[in-house]
C-alpha positions in Angstrom: -29.6 92.8 -37.7 -27.8 94.0 -34.5 -25.4 91.7 -32.8 -25.1 92.1 -29.1 -21.3 92.0 -28.7 -21.6 91.2 -25.0 -23.4 88.0 -25.9 -20.6 87.1 -28.4 -17.5 87.9 -26.4 -18.7 88.6 -22.9 -17.6 92.2 -22.2 -18.8 95.8 -22.7 -16.6 96.5 -25.7 -16.5 92.8 -26.4 -12.8 92.7 -25.7 -12.3 94.8 -28.8 -14.3 92.3 -30.9 -12.6 89.2 -29.5 -9.2 90.8 -30.2 -10.6 91.8 -33.6 -11.4 88.2 -34.5 -15.1 88.6 -35.3 -15.7 88.6 -39.0 -16.8 92.0 -40.4 -20.4 91.4 -40.9 -21.9 94.3 -42.8 -19.7 95.7 -45.5 -18.2 94.6 -48.8 -15.5 97.1 -47.7 -14.4 95.0 -44.8 -10.8 95.8 -44.0 -8.7 95.3 -40.9 -8.9 97.9 -38.2 -7.4 100.4 -38.2 -7.4 101.5 -41.8 -4.1 103.2 -42.3 -3.6 104.8 -45.7 -0.7 107.3 -45.9 -1.7 110.4 -47.7 -5.4 110.2 -47.0 -6.5 113.2 -45.0 -9.3 113.6 -42.5 -12.7 114.4 -43.9 -12.8 117.3 -41.5 -9.9 119.0 -43.3 -11.0 121.9 -45.4 -10.0 123.3 -48.8 -10.9 127.0 -48.8 -13.5 126.4 -46.1 -15.1 123.3 -47.6 -14.9 120.0 -45.7 -14.3 116.6 -47.5 -13.3 118.0 -50.9 -9.6 117.5 -50.2 -10.2 113.9 -49.0 -11.9 113.1 -52.3 -8.9 114.5 -54.2 -6.6 112.3 -52.0 -8.6 109.2 -52.9 -8.4 110.1 -56.6 -4.6 110.6 -56.4 -4.0 107.5 -54.3 -6.1 105.3 -56.6 -4.1 106.5 -59.6 -0.9 105.7 -57.8 -2.1 102.2 -56.8 -2.1 103.1 -53.1 -5.8 102.9 -52.4 -6.9 99.4 -51.3 -8.9 97.6 -53.9 -11.9 97.3 -51.6 -12.1 101.1 -51.5 -12.8 101.5 -55.2 -16.5 101.1 -54.4 -16.3 104.2 -52.2 -15.0 106.4 -55.0 -17.0 108.4 -57.4 -20.7 108.6 -57.9 -21.8 105.0 -58.2 -23.8 105.5 -55.0 -25.9 108.6 -54.5 -25.3 108.3 -50.7 -21.5 108.2 -50.6 -19.6 111.3 -49.7 -17.9 111.7 -53.1 -21.3 111.7 -54.8 -22.7 114.2 -52.3 -19.7 116.5 -52.8 -19.9 116.5 -56.6 -23.7 117.2 -56.4 -23.0 120.1 -54.0 -20.5 121.6 -56.4 -22.5 120.6 -59.5 -19.5 118.9 -61.1 -18.9 115.6 -62.9 -16.7 113.2 -60.9 -15.0 111.7 -64.0 -14.1 115.2 -65.1 -12.8 116.1 -61.7 -10.8 112.9 -61.6 -9.2 113.7 -65.0 -8.4 117.3 -63.9 -7.0 116.1 -60.6 -4.6 113.7 -62.4 -3.1 116.6 -64.3 -1.3 117.6 -61.1 -3.1 120.8 -60.0 -3.2 121.9 -56.4 -6.3 121.4 -54.2 -7.0 125.2 -54.4 -6.6 125.1 -58.2 -9.0 122.1 -58.4 -11.6 123.8 -56.3 -11.4 126.9 -58.5 -11.8 124.6 -61.5 -14.9 123.1 -59.8 -16.3 126.5 -59.1 -15.8 127.5 -62.8 -17.4 124.3 -64.2 -20.1 123.8 -61.6 -21.0 126.5 -59.2 -19.4 128.5 -56.4 -21.6 128.1 -53.3 -22.2 131.1 -51.0 -20.7 131.3 -47.5 -24.1 130.3 -46.1 -24.3 127.2 -48.4 -20.8 126.2 -47.4 -21.8 126.5 -43.7 -24.8 124.3 -44.3 -22.7 121.8 -46.3 -20.1 121.6 -43.6 -22.7 121.3 -40.9 -24.5 118.5 -42.7 -21.3 116.6 -43.6 -19.6 116.9 -40.2 -22.8 115.8 -38.4 -23.9 113.0 -40.8 -24.7 109.8 -38.8 -25.8 111.7 -35.7 -29.5 111.1 -35.2 -30.3 110.9 -38.9 -30.5 108.5 -41.9 -26.8 107.7 -41.4 -27.0 106.5 -37.8 -27.8 102.9 -38.7 -24.8 102.7 -41.1 -22.6 104.3 -38.5 -23.5 101.7 -36.0 -22.9 98.9 -38.5 -19.5 100.3 -39.3 -18.7 100.4 -35.5 -19.8 96.8 -35.2 -17.5 95.9 -38.1 -14.5 97.0 -36.0 -15.9 95.6 -32.7 -17.0 98.8 -31.1 -20.5 99.5 -29.6 -22.9 102.2 -30.8 -22.1 105.6 -29.3 -18.3 105.1 -29.5 -18.4 108.0 -32.0 -21.4 110.1 -33.0 -20.8 110.9 -36.7 -19.4 109.3 -39.9 -16.6 111.8 -40.0 -15.6 110.8 -36.4 -15.8 107.2 -37.4 -13.5 107.7 -40.3 -11.0 109.5 -38.0 -11.4 106.7 -35.5 -10.9 104.0 -38.1 -7.8 105.9 -39.5 -6.4 106.4 -36.0 -6.7 110.2 -35.9 -8.8 109.9 -32.8 -9.4 107.5 -29.9 -12.7 105.8 -29.0 -14.8 107.7 -26.4 -15.3 105.8 -23.2 -19.0 105.1 -22.6 
């Protein structure tokens, strides 16, 4: 169900969701906006040319240190085939639990990616280009658009504020500002 924010609060951006007072309607992961988690990098950041992998490692490390919010536990791992951790593990043909155990041994991002290549597969440059294109554009006119718009509504912003889930993550984590419509 879409909620016309203008009807609720009376302005185009709904006075930033009535000064962020509207309940977050769609997600069990409802957190206050912005979501600021020190040590969690942008999904756009690359490890040896591959987007998102480093962010997944950050989530593993932060969870182990007790610094990842409890509500974020559902976004880790492969419980959902559609979450980005699951997609990344399938892309590399690796087991998330094994990657988590290896990550907690303290290896660098580059060493962990080499481990993933050795235990799963090493994608070609073309496959990495397709992966990066898919991931960085997810939510733009595809199956992720509805969820992107739900996430925007959760923080009181209208559809079109950002175009992709990676942009939403960076918006939510204050690495970018909302576009003016």
